[in-house]
C-alpha positions as CSV (number, residue, x, y, z in Angstrom):
1,M,11.9,-11.1,-14.3
2,N,13.4,-13.9,-12.5
3,K,11.6,-17.2,-12.2
4,K,10.9,-16.8,-8.4
5,A,8.9,-13.6,-8.9
6,K,7.2,-15.2,-11.9
7,Y,6.0,-18.1,-10.0
8,K,5.0,-15.9,-7.0
9,D,2.5,-13.9,-9.1
10,I,1.3,-17.3,-11.0
11,F,0.8,-18.9,-7.5
12,V,-1.3,-16.0,-6.2
13,L,-3.6,-15.8,-9.3
14,L,-3.9,-19.7,-9.1
15,I,-5.2,-19.3,-5.6
16,L,-7.6,-16.5,-6.7
17,F,-8.9,-18.7,-9.5
18,I,-9.4,-21.8,-7.2
19,F,-11.6,-19.6,-5.0
20,L,-13.6,-18.5,-8.0
21,V,-14.0,-22.0,-9.1
22,I,-15.2,-23.1,-5.7
23,S,-17.5,-20.3,-5.4
24,I,-19.2,-21.1,-8.8
25,F,-19.5,-24.6,-7.7
26,R,-21.1,-23.9,-4.6
27,H,-23.3,-21.5,-6.4
28,F,-24.9,-24.4,-8.5
29,S,-24.8,-27.1,-5.6
30,D,-25.5,-25.1,-2.6
31,G,-27.7,-22.2,-4.1
32,Y,-25.3,-19.5,-2.9
33,I,-25.8,-15.9,-4.4
34,L,-23.4,-14.7,-6.8
35,T,-22.7,-11.0,-6.0
36,V,-21.8,-8.1,-8.1
37,N,-18.4,-8.1,-6.2
38,L,-17.8,-11.7,-7.2
39,Y,-18.4,-10.9,-11.0
40,L,-16.2,-7.6,-10.8
41,G,-13.5,-9.9,-9.1
42,F,-13.8,-12.4,-11.9
43,I,-13.3,-9.6,-14.4
44,C,-10.5,-8.1,-12.5
45,L,-8.7,-11.4,-12.1
46,F,-9.1,-12.2,-15.9
47,I,-7.5,-8.7,-16.7
48,T,-4.6,-9.3,-14.2
49,T,-3.9,-12.9,-15.7
50,L,-4.0,-11.5,-19.3
51,L,-1.4,-8.7,-18.1
52,R,0.6,-11.2,-16.4
53,I,0.9,-13.3,-19.5
54,K,1.8,-10.0,-21.5
55,D,3.7,-7.7,-19.0
56,G,4.9,-9.0,-15.6
57,K,5.7,-5.6,-14.1
58,R,2.3,-4.1,-14.8
59,A,0.7,-7.2,-13.6
60,K,2.4,-7.0,-10.3
61,V,0.8,-3.6,-9.7
62,F,-2.5,-4.9,-10.7
63,L,-2.3,-7.9,-8.4
64,I,-1.6,-5.6,-5.4
65,C,-4.5,-3.5,-6.4
66,L,-6.7,-6.5,-6.8
67,L,-5.7,-7.8,-3.2
68,M,-6.5,-4.5,-1.8
69,L,-9.8,-4.2,-3.3
70,A,-10.5,-7.8,-2.1
71,A,-9.1,-7.1,1.4
72,F,-11.7,-4.3,1.8
73,N,-14.5,-6.4,0.2
74,I,-15.2,-4.2,-2.8
75,I,-14.4,-7.1,-5.1
76,S,-14.7,-10.6,-4.0
77,F,-13.5,-14.2,-5.0
78,T,-15.8,-16.3,-2.6
79,V,-19.4,-16.7,-2.3
80,E,-19.0,-16.5,1.5
81,N,-19.3,-13.0,3.0
82,I,-16.4,-12.8,5.1
83,S,-15.6,-9.6,7.0
84,F,-14.8,-8.0,10.1
85,G,-18.0,-6.2,11.3
86,K,-21.2,-6.1,9.5
87,S,-20.9,-6.6,5.7
88,A,-24.6,-7.2,4.6
89,I,-25.6,-8.4,1.1
90,Y,-28.0,-5.8,-0.5
91,N,-30.5,-6.7,-3.3
92,V,-31.1,-4.0,-5.9
93,G,-33.4,-5.4,-8.7
94,I,-31.9,-8.7,-9.7
95,F,-28.5,-7.7,-8.5
96,Y,-26.8,-8.6,-5.3
97,F,-24.2,-6.4,-3.7
98,S,-21.9,-7.2,-0.7
99,S,-21.1,-4.0,1.3
100,P,-17.5,-3.1,1.7
101,G,-15.7,-4.4,5.0
102,I,-12.5,-5.8,5.8
103,N,-11.9,-9.2,4.7
104,P,-9.3,-11.0,6.8
105,L,-8.7,-13.6,4.2
106,F,-7.6,-11.3,1.3
107,L,-6.0,-8.8,3.9
108,L,-3.9,-11.9,5.0
109,M,-3.1,-12.8,1.4
110,L,-2.1,-9.2,0.7
111,V,0.3,-9.0,3.6
112,I,1.9,-12.5,2.6
113,Y,2.2,-11.3,-0.8
114,S,3.7,-8.1,0.4
115,I,6.3,-9.9,2.3
116,I,7.1,-12.5,-0.2
117,D,7.6,-9.7,-2.9
118,Y,9.0,-7.3,-0.5
119,G,11.1,-5.3,-2.8
120,F,8.5,-4.5,-5.3
121,S,5.8,-4.0,-2.6
122,I,7.7,-1.2,-0.9
123,K,8.3,0.8,-4.2
124,F,4.6,0.4,-5.0
125,Y,3.6,1.5,-1.4
126,K,6.0,4.4,-1.5
127,N,4.7,5.6,-5.1
128,V,0.9,5.3,-3.9
129,F,0.9,6.4,-0.4
130,G,4.1,8.2,-0.2
131,K,4.9,11.8,-1.2
132,S,6.2,12.8,-4.6
133,D,9.7,13.9,-4.9
134,K,8.5,17.5,-5.5
135,E,6.4,17.4,-2.3
136,A,9.2,16.0,-0.3
137,N,11.6,18.6,-1.3
138,E,9.2,21.3,-0.6
139,E,8.7,20.0,3.0
140,Y,12.4,19.6,3.5
141,K,13.0,23.0,2.6
142,K,10.2,24.4,4.9
143,M,11.8,22.2,7.6
144,A,15.2,23.5,6.8
145,E,14.1,27.3,6.9
146,F,12.3,26.6,10.4
147,Y,15.3,25.3,12.0
148,Y,17.7,27.6,10.4
149,K,15.5,30.6,11.9
150,R,15.2,28.7,15.1
151,F,19.1,27.9,15.5
152,S,20.0,31.5,14.3
153,S,18.3,32.9,17.4
154,C,20.0,30.7,19.8
155,T,22.9,31.7,22.2
156,R,26.2,30.0,21.8
157,E,25.3,27.7,24.9
158,E,21.9,26.8,23.4
159,L,23.8,26.0,20.1
160,D,26.5,23.7,22.0
161,F,23.6,22.1,23.7
162,A,21.7,21.5,20.4
163,L,25.1,20.1,19.0
164,K,25.3,17.4,21.8
165,N,21.7,16.3,20.8
166,I,21.9,16.6,17.0
167,N,20.8,13.0,16.4
168,E,17.5,13.8,18.0
169,Y,16.6,16.5,15.0
170,P,15.3,15.5,11.7
171,H,17.8,15.6,8.7
172,A,16.8,19.0,7.7
173,G,17.3,20.3,11.4
174,Q,20.8,18.8,11.7
175,E,21.9,20.4,8.2
176,S,20.5,23.8,9.4
177,L,22.2,23.5,12.8
178,K,25.5,22.6,11.2
179,I,25.3,25.8,8.8
180,V,24.4,28.1,11.9
181,V,27.2,26.7,13.9
182,E,29.8,27.1,11.0
183,K,28.4,30.8,10.6
184,S,28.9,31.4,14.5
185,N,32.3,30.1,14.3
186,E,33.3,32.3,11.2
187,E,31.9,35.3,13.3
188,K,34.4,34.6,16.2
């Protein structure tokens, strides 16, 4: 791992620790309530920091997940309840919970971190939210079969028109069109 990537992660972790220290200080000085979300944030941040010391690649994944959870106010690093819409604090016995919502501060941090560490973030988001290779291949095959059947039933004029507009079809459609045109040319 290069030094820039190393310092990006450490910088984000340091900012989160600063938020936690300020929150704990404000709890004791101003009487703010510490929610379970804040405790979870502290535990997750501690685990991510330990992973960062031990294994940088895995820590990057945890850091992005940490920022995602904070962006949706599932875990928190601040005593202030910052969110779009309503995000109330609920009292269950001696515990206080902050309801999920969109936290603009951590959403912004997630976006900035994703931009700064663009290469890793894109790989991560594709792995988490994208299709697996098997699913992508199955979808490609279905699409190719669909276009092959569609183009096989076309007349020569329709095929010529499709060839003129080949870039408007998805890759599977383009490949199917080329195969049907080749077969059509062989039959002549």
